[in-house]
C-alpha positions, 0 to 999 in steps of 0.5 A: 922141688920135692913134695916136702919142699913144696909143703914147706914153701906153702906153709911159709906163705900161710904163716906170713905175718904171724907172730909165733915163736916155735920154741915157746909153742913147743914148750907149751906143747910138751907140758900140754898147757891148757892156757894155750888151747886155742892160741895155736895149733901144732901141725906135724909134717910126717902125719899131715895132722894138726892138733891142739896143744893139749893133745894126748898123743906123743909129742912129735919132734920139734923139727917135724912141727909147724905152728899155726895161730888158727885151725883155718890156717892149718887146714888151708896148708893141707893138714887134717884135724886130729881125731883124738884132741878134736880141734873143733872143740878148741876155744875159738880165739880166731876173732882176737888173734889180730889187732886189726879191727876190720879183720876182727869184725869180719871174723865175727861176721863169718862166725855168724855165717856171713859167707854161708849164703853170701860172698866176700864182696857183700861182707866187705860192703857190710864192713865199709871197705872194698873186697880187695882191701879186705882180702889184703888185710886177711892175707897181711894179718892171718895169712889166709883168705876169708873164704878159707876161714869160713870153710874151716868153720863149717867143717869143724862145726859139722864134726862137732855136730857129728860127734855130739848129736844124733842129728841126721847127716842132712840136718848137720850139713844144713846146720854147718852151712853146706849148700848140699849134702854132696858137698858136705860128704865130699868135704868130710871125706877129703879132710878126715878120709872117712865118711861122715857116718864112720866118724859118729861116736854116739851110738844112740837112737835119734830123737823122735821129737819134732823139735829135738833138744841138742846139747853142745859143748862150748869151750873157753880158755881158763880161768872163767869167772862164771859166778860173777858173770851169772850174778851180773845177768841174774840182777838184770833178768827179764821175767818171762824171757830169762831164767837165771840161777847160780848154775844156769842161764836160760832164755827164749830166742827168736830168729827169722820168725822161729821161736826156741829156748836155750839153757847154758851151764858150766861143766864141772872140772872142764873148760867148757859150758854145756848148751841145751838148744831147742829150736825148730830150724836146724839151719840156724844152729851155727848162728845160735851157737855163735850168739851164745859164744858172744853172750858168754864171751868165750872168744877171748884170751882172758890171760892176755887181757888180765896181764895187760890190765895188771900193769896198772896198779889201780886195777891189779888187785881187782884183776886178782880178785876176779880171775877170768872175769868176762863181759856179759854179752847179749843175745840180741842187740836190739833187746840190749839197746832197749834195756840200756835206754830203760836203765838211763839214770835209774837203778838196775832194779827199776830198769828191770821192772820196766823191762818186765812190764814191756815184755808182759805187754808187748812180748810175743807168747812163746811158740815151741813144742817142749820147753826144756822143763822151764815153764817160766819162759813164756815170751820172746822179747818184743820185735822192733816193728811192735815197739815202733807204735807201742804206747810205752807211757802206760808202762811208766816209762818216761816220755823221753825214754819212750820216744828213744825206744820208738826211734831206735825200734824204727831205725832197726826195723828199717835197717839192722844198724846194730851190726854194721859199724866199721869201728867203735867210733862210728858205732858211738857216733851213729847211735848218738844221732838217735834221740835219747841216746848219749855217749853212756848208752852208746858205749854200753851198747857197744860194750855188750851188744857189739862186743867192742872190747875197747868201749868204755862208758866213762860217765857211768856213776858206778865207775866214778864211785869205784874210782873214789873207793880206789882213792881217786875222786875224778871227773868223767873226763879225767876217768876217760883220760886214765882209761887210755892206758887200758886200751884196747881192753877198756871194757874189761877194766869197766867190768872190774870196776863195776864188780868192785862197786857191786 
């Protein structure tokens, strides 16, 4: 068999189970339609390079093209990333290219670095399945292995850091998840046929600060309703931990005992947000970036969600009114869960007041050299171990909610339960076993902290009020029945209804 024949055979095996129409993809490629950016990648057999649909290079002939749903699949098939359109800057939609919930959860954990210092067996255990079954699911739905996804993620993130920062190559290797500088150099050279330093675009001196500020672009598929998302976060900002303005979201962060600050704002006339990060441990940079992507809901193909919700005449005008509406996520699952408990049956303003008191009393003072010119950021959110024994009654928190927070804190301190659910139903069931957490709270946590797109707090007063404004006065159970038609994107339907009531 010829080399080209062997390549075609490998490409077919890689694409097994993928649903891409070559003619549709080629038309999008010809028009360089930004709406398709991140949805597929074009590999050119003659150059052995793969590109984004928006690549400015001349359009290759259709017979020379092969289309992949992920950069990982294209890379695994033997193609290398284009240096012009830079696939590392493409919106990362990998976690939503399949309807298999186990695969989606695995992809999210891989994006957080689950395979950087562990193996597929450990990942499968976290997901509640066997490792052979997980590999079988990846082959069935993606045509590639979990390890291939992790390898491509490390490679593309390293390329982004080379292009956009002045970090030393040793730090970039650590930040991208490579176990050694030698492996990092070999992977870059094998893929790009250049040494890492030859790829660097920035010709500026590296920062001499002990904790340098790092700027990175976070891409998304348009449209993106930044104004509504930041309005939602602004109403719920915790003084001392967050500063939210119409043009910027900033907050303190904590990982592995280290403190830092992030600030994110939109870049005009681009499909990107700009993240400014100051954090002392560079090895955790990829985890920080992934958390920011989840906080700002950058992984989703919003056009697909909008098209689905618009099939319901109730939601259609709401979707049109807020194109690109996203679900505000959370930096930390425990923090969001505490806020959800504080918000039970009281107004957003009242819950925010209680959260402010909690932080002022039990938050840990920020430890960081330099603060991105944000002196209002003074605390990191209290750790679970601190709140286990906290006297919350003195803050004006009702005894039942104080007990719920302490019980949650004890459970998280013992085991990080907020990241280890195999399904939405399991998450809700497990959370509802904790004192003071009912279905509303569990679904709200699943929606924002666990990034479950089908979560739906059907008993929420705001949702019921919005339905009444739409001319349907319904009970919570009736709303639940209606919501089945919005699956698997019920969380986005909830956001549209909430924005109507705001």
